[in-house]
DSSP file (Angstrom, degrees, kcal/mol; ACC not computed):
  #  RESIDUE AA STRUCTURE BP1 BP2  ACC     N-H-->O    O-->H-N    N-H-->O    O-->H-N    TCO  KAPPA ALPHA  PHI   PSI    X-CA   Y-CA   Z-CA
    1    1 A M              0   0    0      0, 0.0   121,-0.5     0, 0.0     2,-0.3   0.000 360.0 360.0 360.0 147.0    0.0    0.0    0.0
    2    2 A A  E     -a  122   0A   0    119,-0.1     2,-0.5   121,-0.0   121,-0.3  -0.776 360.0-117.6-112.6 156.2    1.2    3.5   -0.7
    3    3 A I  E     -a  123   0A   0    119,-2.8   121,-2.2    -2,-0.3     2,-0.2  -0.809  30.0-135.9 -91.5 127.8    0.8    6.8    1.2
    4    4 A K  E     -a  124   0A   0     -2,-0.5    23,-2.7    23,-0.5     2,-0.3  -0.550  25.8-177.5 -81.3 148.1   -1.1    9.4   -0.8
    5    5 A Y  E     -aB 125  26A   0    119,-1.4   121,-3.2    21,-0.3     2,-0.3  -0.973  15.6-153.2-141.5 158.8    0.2   13.0   -0.8
    6    6 A R  E     - B   0  25A   0     19,-2.7    19,-2.8    -2,-0.3     2,-0.5  -0.796  28.4-108.5-120.4 167.9   -0.8   16.4   -2.2
    7    7 A V  E     - B   0  24A   0    123,-0.4   125,-2.6    -2,-0.3     2,-0.4  -0.862  32.1-169.8-103.3 132.6    1.3   19.3   -3.1
    8    8 A K  E     -cB 132  23A   0     15,-3.4    15,-3.1    -2,-0.5     2,-0.4  -0.944  13.7-138.2-121.9 141.8    1.3   22.4   -1.0
    9    9 A T  E     - B   0  22A   0    123,-2.3    13,-0.2    -2,-0.4    -2,-0.0  -0.799  16.4-171.4 -99.7 141.6    2.8   25.8   -1.7
   10   10 A K  E     - B   0  21A   0     11,-2.4    11,-2.0    -2,-0.4     2,-0.1  -0.997  19.6-130.4-131.2 128.8    4.7   27.8    0.9
   11   11 A P        -     0   0    0      0, 0.0     2,-0.8     0, 0.0     8,-0.1  -0.390  30.4-105.3 -72.6 156.5    5.9   31.3    0.4
   12   12 A D        -     0   0    0      6,-0.4     6,-0.2     3,-0.3     0, 0.0  -0.749  29.5-163.9 -81.8 112.0    9.5   32.2    1.2
   13   13 A N  S    S+     0   0    0     -2,-0.8     3,-0.2     1,-0.2    -1,-0.2   0.723  86.4  46.0 -72.2 -21.5    9.2   34.2    4.5
   14   14 A I  S    S+     0   0    0      1,-0.3     2,-0.8    -3,-0.1    -1,-0.2   0.925 120.2  34.5 -86.0 -50.3   12.7   35.6    4.2
   15   15 A N    >   -     0   0    0      1,-0.1     3,-1.6     4,-0.1    -3,-0.3  -0.846  68.5-173.3-108.5  95.6   12.6   36.7    0.5
   16   16 A K  T 3  S+     0   0    0     -2,-0.8    -1,-0.1     1,-0.3    -4,-0.1   0.733  83.0  55.6 -62.1 -24.0    9.1   37.9   -0.1
   17   17 A R  T 3  S+     0   0    0     -3,-0.1    -1,-0.3     2,-0.1    -2,-0.0   0.584  83.9 107.3 -87.0  -9.7    9.8   38.3   -3.9
   18   18 A A  S <  S-     0   0    0     -3,-1.6    -6,-0.4    -6,-0.2     3,-0.1  -0.338  82.1-100.0 -69.0 149.7   10.9   34.7   -4.4
   19   19 A A        -     0   0    0      1,-0.1    -1,-0.1    -8,-0.1    -4,-0.1  -0.397  47.6 -97.9 -65.6 145.0    8.7   32.3   -6.2
   20   20 A P        -     0   0    0      0, 0.0     2,-0.3     0, 0.0    -1,-0.1  -0.295  36.0-132.5 -64.3 152.0    6.7   30.0   -3.9
   21   21 A R  E     -B   10   0A   0    -11,-2.0   -11,-2.4    -3,-0.1     2,-0.4  -0.732  13.0-132.1-103.7 155.5    8.1   26.5   -3.3
   22   22 A Y  E     -B    9   0A   0     -2,-0.3     2,-0.3   -13,-0.2   -13,-0.2  -0.907  23.8-177.9-114.8 136.7    6.1   23.3   -3.5
   23   23 A Y  E     -B    8   0A   0    -15,-3.1   -15,-3.4    -2,-0.4     2,-0.3  -0.948  28.1-114.0-133.8 149.7    6.1   20.6   -1.0
   24   24 A A  E     -B    7   0A   0     -2,-0.3   -17,-0.2   -17,-0.2   -19,-0.0  -0.669  30.8-174.6 -81.0 136.3    4.5   17.2   -0.5
   25   25 A V  E     -B    6   0A   0    -19,-2.8   -19,-2.7    -2,-0.3     2,-0.0  -0.997  28.1-110.3-129.5 137.8    2.1   16.8    2.4
   26   26 A P  E     -B    5   0A   0      0, 0.0     2,-0.7     0, 0.0   -21,-0.3  -0.331  16.0-140.7 -70.0 146.7    0.4   13.5    3.3
   27   27 A V        -     0   0    0    -23,-2.7   -23,-0.5    -2,-0.0     2,-0.2  -0.940  26.5-132.0-102.0 113.3   -3.2   12.8    2.8
   28   28 A R        -     0   0    0     -2,-0.7     3,-0.1     1,-0.2   -23,-0.0  -0.456   9.2-153.9 -71.5 134.9   -4.4   10.9    5.8
   29   29 A T        -     0   0    0      1,-0.3     2,-0.3    -2,-0.2    -1,-0.2   0.784  60.4 -76.0 -76.1 -29.3   -6.4    7.8    5.1
   30   30 A G        -     0   0    0      2,-0.0     2,-0.4    -3,-0.0    -1,-0.3  -0.977  54.1 -69.2 160.3-161.9   -8.2    8.0    8.4
   31   31 A E        -     0   0    0     -2,-0.3     2,-0.5    -3,-0.1    -3,-0.0  -0.987  30.1-150.8-129.7 136.8   -7.6    7.3   12.0
   32   32 A I        -     0   0    0     -2,-0.4     2,-0.2     4,-0.0    -2,-0.0  -0.891  18.1-159.7-105.6 134.1   -7.2    3.9   13.7
   33   33 A D     >  -     0   0    0     -2,-0.5     4,-2.1     1,-0.0     5,-0.2  -0.519  34.1 -95.1-109.2 178.5   -8.2    3.6   17.3
   34   34 A L  H  > S+     0   0    0      1,-0.2     4,-2.8     2,-0.2     5,-0.2   0.853 121.0  55.1 -63.0 -37.6   -7.4    1.2   20.1
   35   35 A R  H  > S+     0   0    0      2,-0.2     4,-2.3     1,-0.2    -1,-0.2   0.907 108.4  49.1 -63.3 -40.8  -10.5   -1.0   19.5
   36   36 A W  H  > S+     0   0    0      2,-0.2     4,-2.3     1,-0.2    -2,-0.2   0.929 112.7  47.4 -63.3 -45.3   -9.4   -1.5   15.9
   37   37 A I  H  X S+     0   0    0     -4,-2.1     4,-2.8     1,-0.2     5,-0.2   0.927 111.5  50.9 -62.0 -45.0   -5.9   -2.4   17.0
   38   38 A A  H  X S+     0   0    0     -4,-2.8     4,-2.2     1,-0.2    -1,-0.2   0.899 110.4  49.7 -60.2 -41.6   -7.2   -4.8   19.6
   39   39 A K  H  X S+     0   0    0     -4,-2.3     4,-1.4     2,-0.2    -1,-0.2   0.931 112.5  46.5 -64.2 -44.9   -9.4   -6.5   17.1
   40   40 A R  H  X S+     0   0    0     -4,-2.3     4,-0.7     1,-0.2    -2,-0.2   0.905 113.3  49.0 -64.9 -41.5   -6.5   -6.9   14.5
   41   41 A L  H >< S+     0   0    0     -4,-2.8     3,-0.8     1,-0.2     4,-0.4   0.875 107.3  55.2 -66.0 -36.1   -4.2   -8.2   17.2
   42   42 A S  H >< S+     0   0    0     -4,-2.2     3,-0.8     1,-0.3    -1,-0.2   0.840 102.7  56.8 -66.1 -31.0   -6.7  -10.7   18.5
   43   43 A E  H 3< S+     0   0    0     -4,-1.4    -1,-0.3     1,-0.2    -2,-0.2   0.733 109.9  46.3 -68.5 -21.7   -7.0  -12.1   14.9
   44   44 A R  T << S+     0   0    0     -3,-0.8     2,-0.2    -4,-0.7    -1,-0.2   0.406 119.0  34.5-100.1   0.1   -3.2  -12.8   15.0
   45   45 A S  S <  S-     0   0    0     -3,-0.8     0, 0.0    -4,-0.4     0, 0.0  -0.792  84.7-103.7-142.3-177.9   -3.1  -14.4   18.5
   46   46 A S  S    S+     0   0    0     -2,-0.2     2,-0.2     2,-0.1    -4,-0.1   0.420  88.6  99.7 -91.6   0.8   -5.0  -16.6   20.9
   47   47 A L  S    S-     0   0    0     -6,-0.2    -2,-0.3     1,-0.1     2,-0.1  -0.527  75.3-117.2 -86.0 153.7   -6.1  -13.6   23.0
   48   48 A T     >  -     0   0    0     -2,-0.2     4,-2.1     1,-0.1     5,-0.2  -0.457  26.1-112.6 -81.4 162.3   -9.5  -11.9   22.8
   49   49 A S  H  > S+     0   0    0      1,-0.2     4,-2.8     2,-0.2     5,-0.2   0.847 119.8  56.5 -63.7 -31.7   -9.7   -8.3   21.7
   50   50 A G  H  > S+     0   0    0      2,-0.2     4,-2.5     1,-0.2    -1,-0.2   0.900 105.9  49.7 -64.6 -41.2  -10.9   -7.5   25.2
   51   51 A D  H  > S+     0   0    0      2,-0.2     4,-2.1     1,-0.2    -2,-0.2   0.927 114.6  44.3 -61.6 -45.2   -7.7   -9.0   26.7
   52   52 A I  H  X S+     0   0    0     -4,-2.1     4,-2.6     2,-0.2     5,-0.2   0.911 111.7  53.1 -67.5 -42.4   -5.6   -7.0   24.3
   53   53 A F  H  X S+     0   0    0     -4,-2.8     4,-2.3     1,-0.2    -2,-0.2   0.937 111.5  46.0 -57.1 -48.8   -7.6   -3.8   24.9
   54   54 A A  H  X S+     0   0    0     -4,-2.5     4,-2.3     1,-0.2    -1,-0.2   0.875 111.7  52.3 -63.6 -38.3   -7.1   -4.2   28.7
   55   55 A T  H  X S+     0   0    0     -4,-2.1     4,-2.2     2,-0.2    -1,-0.2   0.917 110.4  46.9 -64.9 -43.9   -3.4   -4.9   28.2
   56   56 A I  H  X S+     0   0    0     -4,-2.6     4,-2.4     2,-0.2    -2,-0.2   0.897 110.6  52.4 -67.3 -39.1   -2.8   -1.8   26.1
   57   57 A I  H  X S+     0   0    0     -4,-2.3     4,-2.1    -5,-0.2    -1,-0.2   0.922 110.7  48.9 -59.8 -43.2   -4.8    0.4   28.6
   58   58 A G  H  X S+     0   0    0     -4,-2.3     4,-2.4     2,-0.2    -2,-0.2   0.888 108.7  53.1 -62.1 -40.0   -2.5   -1.0   31.3
   59   59 A L  H  X S+     0   0    0     -4,-2.2     4,-2.6     2,-0.2    -2,-0.2   0.919 108.4  49.8 -60.5 -45.2    0.6   -0.2   29.2
   60   60 A V  H  X S+     0   0    0     -4,-2.4     4,-2.5     1,-0.2    -1,-0.2   0.908 110.7  49.9 -61.4 -42.9   -0.6    3.4   28.8
   61   61 A E  H  X S+     0   0    0     -4,-2.1     4,-2.3     2,-0.2    -1,-0.2   0.906 112.6  46.3 -63.9 -41.9   -1.1    3.7   32.5
   62   62 A I  H  X S+     0   0    0     -4,-2.4     4,-2.7     2,-0.2    -2,-0.2   0.888 111.0  53.2 -67.8 -38.7    2.4    2.3   33.3
   63   63 A L  H  X S+     0   0    0     -4,-2.6     4,-2.4     2,-0.2    -2,-0.2   0.937 110.7  47.0 -58.7 -48.0    3.9    4.6   30.7
   64   64 A E  H  X S+     0   0    0     -4,-2.5     4,-2.2     2,-0.2    -2,-0.2   0.936 114.5  45.8 -60.8 -48.8    2.3    7.6   32.2
   65   65 A T  H  X S+     0   0    0     -4,-2.3     4,-1.4     1,-0.2    -1,-0.2   0.913 112.8  50.6 -61.5 -44.2    3.3    6.7   35.8
   66   66 A S  H  <>S+     0   0    0     -4,-2.7     5,-2.5     1,-0.2    -1,-0.2   0.895 110.2  48.9 -64.4 -41.4    6.9    5.8   34.7
   67   67 A L  H ><5S+     0   0    0     -4,-2.4     3,-1.5     1,-0.2    -1,-0.2   0.905 109.9  52.3 -63.5 -41.2    7.3    9.2   32.9
   68   68 A H  H 3<5S+     0   0    0     -4,-2.2    -1,-0.2     1,-0.3    -2,-0.2   0.785 106.6  54.5 -64.8 -26.7    6.0   11.0   36.0
   69   69 A D  T 3<5S-     0   0    0     -4,-1.4    -1,-0.3    -5,-0.2    -2,-0.2   0.396 125.2-102.2 -88.3   2.5    8.6    9.2   38.0
   70   70 A G  T < 5S+     0   0    0     -3,-1.5     2,-0.2     1,-0.3    -3,-0.2   0.531  77.1 132.4  93.7   7.0   11.4   10.4   35.8
   71   71 A Y      < -     0   0    0     -5,-2.5     2,-0.4    -6,-0.2    -1,-0.3  -0.581  52.3-134.8 -88.2 152.2   12.0    7.3   33.7
   72   72 A S        -     0   0    0     -2,-0.2     2,-0.6    10,-0.1    10,-0.2  -0.816  25.3-138.6 -93.2 150.3   12.3    7.0   30.0
   73   73 A V  E     -D   81   0B   0      8,-2.6     8,-2.8    -2,-0.4     2,-0.5  -0.944  14.4-164.8-119.4 117.8   10.3    4.1   28.6
   74   74 A R  E     -D   80   0B   0     -2,-0.6     2,-0.6     6,-0.2     6,-0.2  -0.879   4.3-170.8-101.9 126.1   11.7    1.8   25.9
   75   75 A I  E >>  -D   79   0B   0      4,-3.2     3,-2.6    -2,-0.5     4,-2.2  -0.945  32.2-122.3-114.1 107.5    9.4   -0.5   24.1
   76   76 A D  T 34 S+     0   0    0     -2,-0.6     4,-0.0     1,-0.3    -2,-0.0  -0.182  94.9  14.5 -53.6 132.9   11.5   -2.8   22.0
   77   77 A G  T 34 S+     0   0    0      1,-0.1    -1,-0.3    33,-0.0    34,-0.1   0.186 128.6  56.0  87.6 -17.0   10.7   -2.5   18.3
   78   78 A L  T <4 S-     0   0    0     -3,-2.6    33,-2.3     1,-0.2     2,-0.3   0.795 100.2-114.1-109.9 -59.9    8.7    0.7   18.8
   79   79 A G  E  <  -DE  75 110B   0     -4,-2.2    -4,-3.2    31,-0.3     2,-0.4  -0.977  31.1 -54.3 153.7-164.7   10.9    3.3   20.5
   80   80 A I  E     -DE  74 109B   0     29,-2.5    29,-2.5    -2,-0.3     2,-0.4  -0.938  33.3-156.0-118.6 132.9   11.6    5.4   23.6
   81   81 A F  E     +DE  73 108B   0     -8,-2.8    -8,-2.6    -2,-0.4     2,-0.3  -0.906  20.1 171.6-104.5 133.6    9.2    7.7   25.3
   82   82 A T  E     - E   0 107B   0     25,-2.2    25,-3.1    -2,-0.4     2,-0.5  -0.944  31.5-117.7-137.1 160.1   10.7   10.6   27.4
   83   83 A L  E     - E   0 106B   0     -2,-0.3     2,-0.5    23,-0.2    23,-0.2  -0.852  22.8-147.2 -99.7 132.2    9.3   13.6   29.1
   84   84 A S  E     - E   0 105B   0     21,-3.0    20,-2.9    -2,-0.5    21,-1.0  -0.850  17.4-170.5 -98.3 131.3   10.5   17.1   28.0
   85   85 A V  E     - E   0 103B   0     -2,-0.5     2,-0.3    18,-0.3    18,-0.2  -0.852   5.0-179.9-120.5 159.1   10.7   19.8   30.7
   86   86 A S  E     + E   0 102B   0     16,-2.3    16,-2.6    -2,-0.3     2,-0.3  -0.976   8.2 176.2-152.0 160.2   11.3   23.5   30.4
   87   87 A S        -     0   0    0     -2,-0.3    14,-0.1    14,-0.2     2,-0.1  -0.961  39.0 -90.0-154.4 167.8   11.6   26.6   32.4
   88   88 A D        -     0   0    0     12,-0.5     2,-0.3    -2,-0.3    12,-0.0  -0.354  52.8 -97.6 -71.0 164.8   12.4   30.3   31.9
   89   89 A G        -     0   0    0     -2,-0.1     2,-0.3     2,-0.0    -1,-0.1  -0.682  42.0-163.0 -86.0 142.1   16.1   31.3   32.1
   90   90 A Y        -     0   0    0     -2,-0.3     6,-0.1     1,-0.1    -3,-0.0  -0.906  26.6-133.9-127.2 153.5   17.3   32.8   35.4
   91   91 A D  S    S+     0   0    0     -2,-0.3    -1,-0.1     1,-0.1     3,-0.0   0.756  95.6  38.7 -75.1 -25.3   20.3   34.8   36.4
   92   92 A H  S >  S-     0   0    0      1,-0.1     3,-1.8    -3,-0.0     4,-0.4  -0.984  77.2-132.4-130.2 137.9   21.0   32.6   39.5
   93   93 A P  G >  S+     0   0    0      0, 0.0     3,-1.2     0, 0.0    -1,-0.1   0.811 105.5  62.8 -59.0 -30.4   20.6   28.8   39.8
   94   94 A N  G 3  S+     0   0    0      1,-0.2    -3,-0.0    -3,-0.0     0, 0.0   0.690  93.5  64.3 -68.9 -16.4   18.7   29.2   43.1
   95   95 A D  G <  S+     0   0    0     -3,-1.8     2,-1.8     1,-0.2    -1,-0.2   0.683  79.4  86.0 -79.0 -17.3   15.9   31.0   41.2
   96   96 A C    <   +     0   0    0     -3,-1.2    -1,-0.2    -4,-0.4     5,-0.0  -0.588  67.6 171.4 -85.9  80.5   15.1   27.9   39.1
   97   97 A M    >   -     0   0    0     -2,-1.8     3,-2.2     1,-0.1     4,-0.3  -0.491  47.4-105.3 -92.6 158.5   12.8   26.4   41.6
   98   98 A P  G >  S+     0   0    0      0, 0.0     3,-1.5     0, 0.0    -1,-0.1   0.829 118.5  59.0 -53.5 -36.1   10.5   23.3   41.1
   99   99 A H  G 3  S+     0   0    0      1,-0.3    -3,-0.0     3,-0.0     0, 0.0   0.627 102.8  55.2 -71.1  -9.6    7.3   25.4   40.8
  100  100 A R  G <  S+     0   0    0     -3,-2.2   -12,-0.5    -5,-0.0     2,-0.4   0.382  93.2  84.1-100.9   2.3    9.0   27.2   37.8
  101  101 A V    <   -     0   0    0     -3,-1.5     2,-0.4    -4,-0.3   -14,-0.2  -0.859  58.9-175.1-105.3 138.7    9.6   24.0   35.9
  102  102 A E  E     -E   86   0B   0    -16,-2.6   -16,-2.3    -2,-0.4     2,-0.5  -0.982  31.0-115.4-136.5 149.3    6.9   22.5   33.7
  103  103 A A  E     -E   85   0B   0     -2,-0.4   -18,-0.3   -18,-0.2     3,-0.1  -0.699  32.3-177.8 -76.9 124.0    6.5   19.3   31.6
  104  104 A R  E     -     0   0B   0    -20,-2.9     2,-0.3    -2,-0.5    -1,-0.2   0.890  52.2 -28.5 -93.4 -46.9    6.1   20.5   28.0
  105  105 A K  E     -E   84   0B   0    -21,-1.0   -21,-3.0     2,-0.0     2,-0.6  -0.981  55.2-101.4-162.3 168.0    5.5   17.4   26.0
  106  106 A I  E     -E   83   0B   0     -2,-0.3     2,-0.3   -23,-0.2   -23,-0.2  -0.915  39.5-151.5-100.6 123.6    6.1   13.7   25.7
  107  107 A C  E     -E   82   0B   0    -25,-3.1   -25,-2.2    -2,-0.6     2,-0.4  -0.705   6.7-160.2 -98.0 147.1    8.8   13.0   23.2
  108  108 A F  E     -E   81   0B   0     -2,-0.3     2,-0.5   -27,-0.2   -27,-0.2  -0.995   6.1-170.2-128.7 128.9    9.1    9.8   21.1
  109  109 A R  E     -E   80   0B   0    -29,-2.5   -29,-2.5    -2,-0.4   -31,-0.0  -0.970  28.0-127.3-118.6 114.8   12.2    8.5   19.4
  110  110 A A  E     -E   79   0B   0     -2,-0.5   -31,-0.3   -31,-0.2   -32,-0.1  -0.239  26.9-100.6 -64.1 145.6   11.5    5.6   17.1
  111  111 A D    >>  -     0   0    0    -33,-2.3     4,-2.6   -36,-0.2     3,-0.6  -0.393  32.4-119.7 -60.2 139.1   13.4    2.4   17.4
  112  112 A P  H 3> S+     0   0    0      0, 0.0     4,-2.2     0, 0.0    -1,-0.1   0.848 114.2  54.0 -54.1 -36.7   16.2    2.2   14.8
  113  113 A R  H 3> S+     0   0    0      2,-0.2     4,-0.8     1,-0.2   -35,-0.0   0.886 110.2  47.1 -66.2 -36.4   14.6   -1.0   13.2
  114  114 A L  H X4 S+     0   0    0     -3,-0.6     3,-0.7     1,-0.2     4,-0.3   0.919 112.4  49.2 -68.8 -43.8   11.3    0.9   12.8
  115  115 A K  H >< S+     0   0    0     -4,-2.6     3,-1.8     1,-0.2     4,-0.3   0.858 102.7  62.6 -62.5 -35.0   13.0    3.9   11.3
  116  116 A K  H >< S+     0   0    0     -4,-2.2     3,-1.2     1,-0.3    -1,-0.2   0.813  93.3  64.0 -60.6 -30.1   14.9    1.7    8.9
  117  117 A Q  G X< S+     0   0    0     -4,-0.8     3,-1.8    -3,-0.7    -1,-0.3   0.647  80.6  82.9 -70.0 -14.3   11.6    0.6    7.4
  118  118 A L  G X  S+     0   0    0     -3,-1.8     3,-1.5    -4,-0.3    -1,-0.2   0.808  80.2  64.1 -60.6 -29.4   10.9    4.2    6.2
  119  119 A K  G <  S+     0   0    0     -3,-1.2    -1,-0.3    -4,-0.3    -2,-0.1   0.643  98.8  55.7 -71.3 -10.2   13.1    3.6    3.2
  120  120 A H  G <  S+     0   0    0     -3,-1.8    -1,-0.3    -4,-0.1     2,-0.2   0.415  79.2 116.9 -98.8   0.7   10.5    1.0    2.0
  121  121 A V    <   -     0   0    0     -3,-1.5     2,-0.3    -4,-0.2  -119,-0.1  -0.502  54.2-148.8 -72.1 134.8    7.5    3.4    2.2
  122  122 A K  E     -a    2   0A   0   -121,-0.5  -119,-2.8    -2,-0.2     2,-0.3  -0.790   9.2-156.5-103.5 148.3    5.9    3.9   -1.2
  123  123 A F  E     -a    3   0A   0     -2,-0.3     2,-0.4  -121,-0.3  -119,-0.2  -0.927  10.5-175.0-125.4 149.6    4.1    7.2   -2.2
  124  124 A V  E     -a    4   0A   0   -121,-2.2  -119,-1.4    -2,-0.3     2,-0.2  -0.993  31.3-114.7-141.6 136.8    1.5    8.0   -4.8
  125  125 A R  E     -a    5   0A   0     -2,-0.4  -119,-0.2  -121,-0.2  -121,-0.1  -0.527  39.1-107.8 -72.8 134.5    0.2   11.4   -5.7
  126  126 A D        -     0   0    0   -121,-3.2    -1,-0.1    -2,-0.2  -119,-0.1  -0.292  23.6-121.9 -60.7 144.5   -3.4   12.0   -4.7
  127  127 A K  S    S+     0   0    0      2,-0.1     2,-0.7    -3,-0.1    -1,-0.1   0.794  94.8  88.5 -62.3 -28.6   -5.8   12.0   -7.8
  128  128 A E        -     0   0    0      1,-0.2    -2,-0.1     2,-0.0    -1,-0.0  -0.623  63.5-169.6 -73.0 114.5   -6.9   15.5   -6.8
  129  129 A L        +     0   0    0     -2,-0.7    -1,-0.2  -123,-0.1    -2,-0.1   0.427  40.6 119.6 -92.9   1.6   -4.4   17.7   -8.6
  130  130 A R        -     0   0    0      1,-0.1     2,-0.5  -124,-0.0  -123,-0.4  -0.349  66.0-119.4 -67.1 150.0   -5.1   21.1   -7.1
  131  131 A V        -     0   0    0   -125,-0.1  -123,-0.2  -123,-0.0     2,-0.2  -0.779  25.5-129.5 -90.5 129.2   -2.3   22.7   -5.2
  132  132 A M  B      c    8   0A   0   -125,-2.6  -123,-2.3    -2,-0.5    -1,-0.0  -0.518 360.0 360.0 -77.7 144.3   -3.1   23.4   -1.5
  133  133 A Q              0   0    0     -2,-0.2    -1,-0.1  -125,-0.2  -125,-0.1   0.403 360.0 360.0 -95.8 360.0   -2.5   26.9   -0.2
């Protein structure tokens, strides 16, 4: 199966007189949810979709708790999840207090074997030929 894409134009923000450039943007086929994944996994194993659903919910809960406890979480074959934190800059180290630090986002770094598969992805241009603005 191939990933569909459309072409989008982006103006040059530095040189306003430059001709616009064209870039590929993916056309999403849809969204897959946990129930769909559980059903597909149950078809490949001896577990029921309910068992798989509950297991994945448990995995998410452990992931959340582990990130809150300061761990990075490695799921072999998938990647590593880490918590990104940030604060304002201060003139003195004692000013950077815990109440001034916040969790910004959850970062994901794909497993090298998973990333390696990107070179096998096929693309096809979407039949709709209009250029997106």
